[in-house]
C-alpha positions in Angstrom: 32.1 25.8 14.2 28.9 27.9 14.4 25.5 27.5 16.0 27.0 25.1 18.6 24.2 23.5 20.7 25.2 23.3 24.4 23.0 22.4 27.4 22.6 24.8 30.3 25.3 24.6 33.0 27.6 26.7 35.2 31.3 27.3 34.5 32.7 28.3 37.9 36.2 29.9 37.4 38.1 30.2 40.6 41.5 31.2 41.9 43.3 34.0 43.8 43.3 37.6 42.7 45.2 38.2 39.4 45.2 34.5 38.4 43.2 35.4 35.4 39.6 34.8 36.3 37.9 37.9 34.9 40.1 37.9 31.8 39.4 34.2 30.9 35.7 34.5 32.0 35.2 37.4 29.6 37.1 35.7 26.8 35.0 32.5 27.3 31.9 34.6 27.1 33.0 36.1 23.8 34.3 32.9 22.4 31.0 31.1 23.1 29.1 33.9 21.4 31.4 33.6 18.4 30.4 30.0 17.9 26.7 30.7 18.0 26.0 30.1 21.7 23.7 32.9 22.6 22.3 31.5 25.8 25.2 32.6 28.0 25.4 35.0 30.9 28.6 36.4 32.5 28.5 36.7 36.4 31.8 38.3 37.3 32.6 38.6 41.0 33.6 42.2 40.9 30.6 43.2 38.8 28.3 41.5 41.2 29.8 43.4 44.1 29.2 46.6 42.2 25.5 45.7 41.9 25.2 45.3 45.7 27.3 48.4 46.5 28.5 48.5 50.1 26.1 45.8 51.3 28.9 43.2 51.5 32.3 43.5 52.9 35.3 41.2 52.7 35.0 39.2 55.9 34.5 35.4 55.7 30.7 35.6 56.5 30.2 38.5 54.1 32.1 36.7 51.3 30.0 33.6 51.8 26.8 35.6 51.8 27.5 37.2 48.4 28.7 33.9 47.0 25.4 32.3 48.1 23.6 34.9 46.1 25.9 34.2 43.2 25.1 30.5 43.4 21.4 31.3 43.3 21.9 33.6 40.3 23.8 30.9 38.4 21.1 28.3 39.2 18.4 30.7 38.0 20.4 31.2 34.8 20.5 27.5 34.2 16.9 26.9 35.1 16.0 29.5 32.4 18.0 27.7 29.8 21.2 29.7 30.0 24.9 28.9 30.6 26.4 30.9 33.5 30.0 31.8 33.6 31.0 32.7 37.2 34.4 34.3 37.8 35.1 34.6 41.6 37.8 33.9 44.1 35.5 31.6 46.3 38.5 30.5 48.3 36.7 28.2 50.7 36.3 24.6 49.5 33.0 24.3 51.3 31.3 27.2 49.4 32.4 25.7 46.1 31.0 22.4 47.2 27.7 24.1 48.0 27.6 25.5 44.5 28.2 22.0 43.1 25.4 20.6 45.3 23.0 23.4 44.3 23.8 23.5 40.6 23.0 20.4 38.5 25.5 20.8 35.7 28.6 22.3 37.4 32.1 22.6 36.1 34.8 23.9 38.4 37.8 25.6 36.6 40.7 26.3 38.9 43.3 28.8 37.7 46.6 27.6 39.2 49.1 30.4 39.4 52.0 31.0 42.0 51.4 33.8 44.4 54.5 35.7 43.3 53.3 35.7 39.7 49.9 37.0 40.8 51.7 39.8 42.8 53.7 40.8 39.7 50.5 40.9 37.5 48.5 43.0 40.0 48.4 46.3 38.3 45.9 47.6 40.9 48.4 47.1 43.7 46.0 45.2 46.0 48.6 42.6 47.0 51.1 45.3 48.0 48.5 47.1 50.1 47.7 43.8 51.8 51.4 43.1 52.4 51.6 46.6 53.9 48.8 45.8 56.3 46.3 48.2 54.6 43.7 45.4 54.1 42.3 43.4 57.1 41.5 40.4 54.9 43.1 39.5 51.6 43.1 36.0 50.1 46.6 34.7 49.5 48.1 37.0 52.1 46.1 37.0 55.3 44.1 33.8 54.4 45.0 30.9 52.2 43.1 29.5 49.2 41.7 26.0 49.8 42.1 23.9 46.7 39.6 21.3 45.6 40.4 17.6 45.3 39.1 17.2 41.8 38.0 20.3 39.8 36.9 19.5 36.3 39.7 21.6 34.8 43.0 23.0 36.1 44.7 25.7 34.0 48.2 26.8 34.9 48.1 30.4 33.9 51.8 30.9 34.5 53.1 28.2 32.1 50.4 28.7 29.4 50.0 31.9 27.3 46.7 33.7 27.4 45.8 32.3 24.0 46.6 28.8 25.1 44.5 29.2 28.2 41.7 30.7 26.2 41.6 27.7 23.7 41.9 25.1 26.5 39.1 26.6 28.4 36.8 26.9 25.4 37.5 23.3 24.2 36.9 21.8 27.6 33.7 23.8 28.2 32.3 22.8 24.9 33.2 19.2 25.6 31.5 19.4 29.0 28.3 21.0 27.8 28.1 19.4 24.3 25.6 16.7 25.1 23.2 17.7 22.4 25.4 15.7 19.9 24.8 12.5 21.7 22.7 9.7 20.3 19.8 7.8 21.6 19.6 4.0 21.6 16.2 2.4 22.2 16.0 -1.3 22.7 12.7 -2.7 21.2 13.6 -6.2 20.2 11.5 -8.2 22.7 8.2 -9.9 22.2 6.2 -8.5 25.2 4.7 -11.9 26.0 2.8 -10.7 29.1 0.7 -8.4 27.0 -1.1 -11.4 25.5 -3.2 -10.6 22.4 -2.1 -6.9 22.3 1.3 -7.8 20.9 0.3 -10.7 18.6 0.4 -8.4 15.5 2.8 -5.6 16.5 5.7 -4.8 18.8 4.7 -3.5 22.3 6.1 0.0 21.6 3.6 0.4 18.7 0.7 0.2 21.1 -1.1 3.6 21.5 -1.5 5.6 24.7 -4.1 8.3 24.4 -4.0 8.1 20.6 -0.2 8.1 20.2 2.2 5.1 20.1 4.8 4.8 22.9 7.5 4.9 20.3 6.2 8.2 18.8 6.0 9.7 22.2 9.6 8.7 23.0 10.9 10.0 19.6 9.1 13.3 20.0 10.5 13.8 23.5 14.1 13.0 22.4 13.8 15.4 19.5 12.4 18.1 21.7 15.5 17.8 23.8 17.7 18.3 20.7 18.5 14.6 20.1 18.0 13.7 16.5 20.3 10.8 16.0 17.9 8.1 17.2 18.7 4.4 16.9 16.4 1.4 17.6 17.4 -2.2 18.2 14.6 -4.3 16.7 13.8 -8.0 16.5 10.2 -9.1 17.0 7.9 -7.8 14.2 10.8 -5.7 12.9 8.8 -4.9 9.7 6.8 -2.4 11.7 9.9 -0.1 12.1 10.0 1.8 8.9 10.3 5.5 9.8 13.1 7.8 8.5 13.3 9.5 11.9 15.5 6.6 13.2 18.0 4.0 12.2 17.3 0.3 12.9 19.7 -2.3 14.1 18.4 -5.9 13.9 18.9 -8.4 16.7 18.2 -11.7 14.9 18.6 -13.7 18.1 16.1 -11.7 20.2 14.2 -14.9 21.4 17.4 -16.2 23.0 19.2 -13.2 24.4 18.2 -10.1 26.5 18.5 -6.4 26.8 22.3 -6.2 27.3 23.1 -8.1 24.1 20.4 -6.3 22.2 22.0 -3.0 23.1 25.3 -4.1 21.6 23.8 -4.7 18.2 23.9 -0.8 18.1 27.4 -0.6 19.3 28.5 1.6 16.4 26.0 4.3 17.6 27.5 4.6 21.1 30.8 6.4 20.7 29.7 10.0 21.1 27.8 9.1 24.2 24.1 8.2 24.3 20.8 8.1 26.1 19.6 4.6 26.6 15.9 3.8 26.9 13.5 0.9 27.2 10.8 1.1 24.5 7.9 0.0 26.8 7.9 3.0 29.1 6.2 6.4 28.6 7.8 9.4 30.3 7.9 13.2 30.2 10.7 14.9 28.3 11.9 16.5 31.6 13.4 13.2 32.5 15.6 13.3 29.4 16.6 16.8 30.2 17.6 15.7 33.7 19.7 13.0 32.3 21.4 15.4 29.9 22.3 17.7 32.8 24.1 14.9 34.6 27.9 15.5 34.9 28.4 11.8 35.5 30.0 9.3 33.0 27.3 6.8 33.7 23.9 7.8 35.3 20.6 6.1 35.6 17.1 7.5 36.2 15.7 6.3 39.5 12.2 6.9 40.9 12.2 7.2 44.7 8.4 7.2 44.8 8.0 3.8 43.2 6.2 1.6 45.7 2.6 2.6 44.8 3.1 1.4 41.2 3.0 -2.2 42.4 -0.4 -2.1 44.1 -2.8 -4.6 42.5 -0.2 -5.8 40.0 -0.3 -9.5 40.7 1.0 -10.3 37.2 4.0 -8.1 37.8 4.8 -8.2 41.5 7.2 -6.0 43.4 9.8 -8.8 43.4 10.3 -8.0 39.7 11.1 -4.3 40.2 14.6 -3.3 39.2 15.6 -2.0 42.6 18.3 0.6 43.3 20.2 0.9 46.6 22.3 3.9 47.5 24.0 5.0 50.7 24.4 8.7 49.8 21.4 9.2 47.4 23.8 10.0 44.6 25.8 6.9 43.8 24.4 3.4 43.2 25.7 0.7 45.4 23.4 -2.2 44.4 21.0 -2.7 41.5 19.0 -5.9 41.0 15.7 -7.7 41.2 14.7 -10.0 44.0 16.4 -7.8 46.6 15.2 -6.5 50.0 12.7 -3.9 48.6 12.1 -2.5 52.1 15.5 -0.9 52.1 15.6 0.1 48.4 16.1 3.7 47.5 14.1 3.5 44.3 13.4 1.8 41.0 15.3 2.0 37.8 13.1 3.4 35.1 14.9 2.0 32.1 16.6 5.3 31.1 20.3 5.9 31.4 23.1 8.2 30.2 26.6 7.3 29.1 29.2 9.9 28.3 32.0 9.2 25.9 34.1 7.9 28.9 31.1 6.0 30.1 30.8 4.3 26.7 34.5 3.3 26.9 33.8 1.7 30.3 30.7 -0.1 29.0 32.5 -1.4 26.0 35.6 -2.5 27.9 33.6 -4.4 30.5 31.4 -6.1 27.8 34.4 -7.2 25.8 36.0 -8.6 28.8 32.9 -10.5 29.9 32.3 -11.8 26.3 35.7 -13.4 26.3 35.3 -14.8 29.8 31.9 -16.3 29.1 32.7 -17.5 25.7 33.4 -21.1 27.0 31.0 -20.8 29.9 27.6 -20.4 28.2 25.6 -21.9 31.1 27.2 -20.0 33.9 25.1 -17.4 35.8 25.8 -13.6 35.6 24.5 -11.7 38.6 20.7 -12.1 38.5 20.7 -13.6 34.9 20.7 -17.3 34.3 23.5 -16.8 31.7 25.5 -13.9 30.4 23.5 -14.1 27.1 20.3 -13.5 29.1 21.7 -10.5 31.0 19.7 -7.4 31.7 21.3 -4.0 31.6 21.0 -3.9 35.4 23.3 -6.9 35.6 25.9 -4.9 33.6 25.5 -1.9 35.9 26.3 -4.1 38.9 29.3 -5.5 37.2 30.6 -2.0 36.4 30.1 -1.0 40.0 31.8 -4.2 41.3 34.8 -3.2 39.1 35.2 0.1 40.9 33.5 2.5 38.5 30.7 4.9 39.6 27.2 4.6 38.4 25.3 7.6 39.6 21.6 8.1 40.0 19.3 10.9 38.8 16.3 11.2 41.1 13.0 11.1 39.3 9.6 11.6 41.0 6.8 10.3 38.8 6.1 11.5 35.3 6.5 8.0 33.8 4.5 4.8 33.3 5.5 1.3 32.4 3.6 -1.0 30.0 4.3 -4.6 31.1 0.9 -6.2 31.6 -2.5 -5.4 30.0 -3.7 -3.5 33.1 -0.8 -1.0 32.6 -2.5 0.2 29.4 -5.5 1.5 31.3 -3.4 3.1 34.0 -1.2 4.8 31.3 -4.3 6.0 29.3 -5.7 7.6 32.4 -2.4 9.2 33.5 -1.3 10.6 30.2 -4.8 11.6 29.2 -5.1 13.7 32.3 -1.6 15.2 31.8 -2.3 16.2 28.3 -5.7 17.8 29.3 -3.9 19.8 31.9 -1.2 21.1 29.5 -3.4 21.7 26.5 
């Protein structure tokens, strides 16, 4: 495996002294380089201390201070397109949670090793000095290590050999960061009836915004983010989709079903994980990058600055917005139209991310629903008149109701929707100005 494409993120390797942090951190660094991952930086706790000299001691406050600097260094690495490998004791659960909250794509690796084994391994003699009272503060002796509830990976460095630990770590890190291999599925089967004469001869996504079709803009953005396996579900005016940059799946019943069923015509393109997108929205590629950085199994793009978009939109009132509600600004509790928009957190853009596990959840729920509604074709499904007419938002709510998490990725602008003729003018003005500013 060479030239592996991995997205930026932080691998936070934690555990007590002599559990193997520096060793495995260094081996992970070398292993990533060996498979062609060159955008990787190693931030070892001891090396960072050497950089700062005697500035920081080993008291709780001083440990937290240097860890906060480490968190910022890792975040800067990620923001600059690099993977950061951090090897540090970071014994307090709260400081690791702060790292998780600060860093978008965060993977905690806990090295689980009994204290007596660590003492035996400690060739520097630090544990013995701590036991003899020579150190005022030493984690594992004078102060305990606080384990996390759910680190992304736990490695038992007593029971596994160094080679086994090394392989497990590399495999799991690659799996965690390997989102460049996911697909994109764009649903473009609908007729766009509210666009009147604009869509009489062509699908809505073939309309041009500032000289470029919406579909071309979307494909360019996906490819700029490293996604080249692009799939489009087509129906209305399907003969217009004849580009070798994407594969088409035909929804022959597009006049009678809706987005959820359209999506499943491309079911075979889902398995490796995928970015889902409506075809009638225009958005900056930064939104795709934000979705790829999500560590969730299912995540949706949500604009929290959404209300102004519905001013003077009589043909598309605020009651038709796909509203998102959240109690913690991280996890979706409710998503639907015709809800109390005054208390809504934001609006669903029409962009979502499904990991491999997220795909399994999506498929399992859809299969279960398909069987249930097989002999109930006229029964309602959440906000939809029937299951066949379901929106993707109805499926998200069903997934939530079944106890799975649907997380949100906060977006602030950088997108427009084309739903009524007036939106063409608004989008022309917005994207024309954006391109002038960036050219």
